[in-house]
N, C-alpha and C positions, 0 to 999 in steps of 0.2 A: 344462454342455449336455454335460464328460463325462463325470460317473457318470449322466446316467439312459442315456446309450449306450451304458457299460457295463453300469447293472441290465435294459434291456432283452436284452443280448448273454449275462451270466449264464441269466434267459430263457430265451432261445434252445436253449443249449444244456441249461439241464434238461428244457425239452418234447425234447429229441432224444433225450436221456440214457433220461428215462422212457421215452420211444415205444420200448428200444433198435434206432438205427438210427443209421448210418453220416453220414458227413458227406459221402459219395456217395450216399448213397440217399435224404436228405429230397434234395439239389439234384435230382437225378431227379426226384422227386415232386411237387418246387415248380416247376421246370422254370425255373428258377436254373440261373449257375454254380457250381460248386467253390467255387473260389477267391473271388467273390463272398460266399456264405456264411460263409466262413474267415475273411475280414474283417471278418462282420458278429459273426459269435461271440467274436474276436478281440475285442473292445472298444475297439477302436482306429481305427474309421474309422466315417464317420455310416453309418445305415439306414436305410434309405427304407420309407417307409408301404407303396410296392407291395408287400414285397421281405411285410413284415410279412403284408400280406393275403392273402398266396398260402399262408404255411408256415398263417395263423391256419385257413383256410376249407381250406386241403386234410384237416389235422390236426380240422375244427372242434372248435377251438377260439377264445375270447374276442377279442381284435385286443384287445380291453383288457387281456387276463388278461398278452398279451406287449409292450404297450406301457407297459402301467402298473401291474404289478403285480397288478391288481385283478379281479376277478368276477362279470361284471353279475347283478345280482338280481331286478332288480321284470319279472312279464310283462304289464301290465295299461299302467302311464303310465309316464314319470320327467322330470322339470321339474327343467332347470339354469337355474337363477340367471343372472344376467349377469354375466359374470364367472367364473362361481365352476366353470364346469366345467373336468377335471382338464385340468392341459396337460403339457405335455413340446416341450424345448428339441433337436427333432434337432440340427441345427447352429448358428449363429448367425445365420445367415441366417433362418434358419427354425420359427415356433412353430405347435404344435396341442395348440387346447383342444377336449376331444370335446365334445358336447353331447347326449349319448343313452348316455354309458357305462354306466348302471346297469340299461339297459335289455335284460332275454334273448330272446338268440334276434332279436336287428335282422337286418335284410333289405339294410340301405345303415348305414354308419358317416357324419355329419353333424360337422364341421370347422372353428372357426372358423381361420384360418391367415394367418396373419401372415407377407408376409416382410419381411426387409430388407433396403435398394438393396444392391448392391457395388460395392464400393469398386474392382477390377479389372474393368472391365467386359468385355476379354477374358479374362478366365480361362473353358473353357470348361463347357458348359454340362453336368447331370443328366439325366438321361433314364430321366422311369419308362414301365413298360408293366405291367396287370396288365390280369386276368379279370374283364370286367365292363364297367360303364357308367362314368360322372364330368359331374358338372354344377357349375360350380361357378358362384360372382357376387358380385364385384366390392360389396364394403364402402363401400374406403374407398382414394384412393390409384387408381393407373390402374394392370396387369403390362400385360409381352407375354409370350404363350402360343403355344409352338413346340409345336406342328404337322405330327406325320406327315411334316417338312423345309417347310414354311410358319408361316409370323407371323401371330399376329394380336392384335393393342392392346384391352384392353379399360378401358373405362374405369367409374367408378362408375357403377352401376348399370345394367353387362353382364353377362351372363350366356353359358354356353357350356356345351352337354353332348357328349362324345362318349364316342367306343370307345373304352374304355383301353386297349386290347391296341397301339393306335399309342401310340408312340414321343414323349410329351408333357414340357414342362415349363414353370418359372412364372417370373417376373422380373421384381423392380417397375421403376417406370421414375420417371426424375422423380430424381433422388436422395431420393426420398422411402421413406418403407416402404407396402407397399399389401396392408388386410383382404380373403381372401372368402372366402365361403361355401363349404365343400368337402362336396360331398355323392355319395359314391366308395358304388358298390350292387353 
């Protein structure tokens, strides 16, 4: 996990340098705090997909290039075989498997997200928010979705579609791993 975060941090720093932007300018352009961005670029802290997506969209860069270091190449179709999508562990609790990483110019980013149960249920939740909309479909397990001050339990087969500008977070329930399809638009 730490190597993945450090590699993403290096790609963020590289992008900022190529664009000749200060940390402050990038933070303002992407509507994130300078402190949050500095922590991400340090490689010592978790980097949210929502932050990466804000940066990717602001500077017209493929999200995959930031997350995985690979540029999409296909523009007609792209097949991801079962279990073969490029994956990254953002933290010990979250693993993202990209399902359309090779498709150039996508208008949404589909992932299979695996969330491990937290040992400390009292740990504070890390909320995300980003432009656009999001769709989540629970494939396995149960999860608690914190959405703009509400708690929503989703069981296997349940889904939620929401305005992703609203602060949101997900948590595995019942001490079991949860897997869900997340489509970020």
